[in-house]
N, C-alpha and C positions, 0 to 999 in steps of 0.2 A: 495519550490515552493509556499509559501504563498504569499498573497497580490494580488493586481490587476495586471493583465497582461498588458504589454505595448500596446498602440494603434498601429494599423497597419498604414503604410504610407498612404494607401487609406483613412483611417478614419481621419487622420490628414488633408488631402486635403479636405475632405467633411466638416470638422469642421472649416476650415479656419485657422488652427494652424500650417500648414506645413511650415517648415523652411529648406531650402536646406542644410544649414550648419549642421543641427542637424539630419535630417531625411533621407537624400539622400542615404547614405550607411548603412542603419540600418541592412541590412542582411535579412536572411530568417525570414518570419513571421510564427511563430508556432501557428497555430489555434488549439483550444481544440478539442479533438475527441468526437463525439457523443456516441461512444461505442467501446469497445475492446473485441474481442472474446478470450475466455480462450485458452491457448496453449494446444495442445494434451498431452504434457508431464505432465500436472497438472491433477491429478485424485483424485477420492474419496472425502474425507472430505475437502481437500484443494480446490478442484474445487467448492464445495458448498460455501465455504467462498469467493472464487473469485466472484461467482455470487451474493453474498450479499454485497460485499465491492466495487468492481470496478464500477458497474453501478452508485452508488451515487457519486463516485469520478468523473466520466465522466459528470454527471449531474451538479456537482459543477464547471465544467470546469477546473479541476486540472490535466487532462491527455492530453498529446500531444504525437506526434509520438516518441519523445525522451524518454517519460516515459515508453514505452512498455517494453524495456529490464529491466528496474528497477523493474517494477511490476512482470515480469516473474522471476527475481532473488529472489524477496521477497517471492513469492509463492513456489519457489523451496525449500527455507529454511523451509517454513511452512510444505510442504509435507514431508520433511526429519524428522521434529519434530513428525508428526503424525506416521510415520513409526517406529520411536524409541519408541513412546508410545505403539504402537501395539505390539512391541517385549516384552515390560514389561507385557502387558496384557496376551500375549500368554504364558509367563513364570509363570502366576498365580497371577499377581498383584504386586503392589509396595513392600509390606512387604515380600512376598515370593521371589521376584526377588532380593531384597537387601541382603537377607540371603544366596542366592545360588550363587551370583556372585563371581568369583575368584579374586585373587590379580592382575593378569595380564590381566583380561578381561576389556573391556570397559563398562562403566556404561551408559546404554541407557537412564536413567532418566536425567543424566547430559547432555548427547548429545541433548536430546529433549529440555531441558531448553535453551541450547546454541543456538539451531536452532530457537527456538521461539523468543529469544532475537534478533537474526539477522533479523528475519522477522519484528519485531516491530521497530527496528532501521531504516530499509529501509522505512517502511510505515509511519514513522514520517514525511517524506518529503511531504506526501500527506494530512497533516492536521489531523492526527488521535489523536493528543494530544490537550488538551484544549488551550495551548499557540499557537500552529500552527493553530488550528481551528479559533481562534479569528482573525487571519490575513485574513481569507477567506471572501470575500465580497459576499453578496447575501441576500436572505430572511433569517432573523435571526432565525425564528421558524423552517424553513426547515433545515437550517444548524445545529441547535442544535440536531434535531432528527437524522440526518445522522451521526453526530459526536458521539452521544450516542450509536447508533447501532454499529459503528465501534469499539468503546471502549469496548462495551459489548462482541462483537464477539472475540476480542483479549484478553479478560480477564482483562482489566484495568478499567472497569466501574462497 
């Protein structure tokens, strides 16, 4: 989703660049959303991260109506990761948990890592990596701050 979004048909008409052969059947114009509310299924720490990450993405005009299911899916994985980490903490922390886990039991630390990687893989579409962030146009200072905040939140910065 990096880069400049295509101009709307109306904007081409206003600019005088409208060409019927190129722009007539362009399809649905996806306007960026000004804001997206957090789904009820996302709770706790994952909801706090949503409130820190999604508003800057909306401000950078990276979120459309089609992005909402992707964001919800990403934060589903993040919530799963937090739940696995809570299981580890409830068991007495990482060292104690690794000593007490059985051969046929699942390892909550591995699952937490897997879920966090799923979250990061999905969020890469929204410019949370330096390569993707460089494709986002806008105020360079503002973009850098938002990207640094997202990377810090996700543990990559």
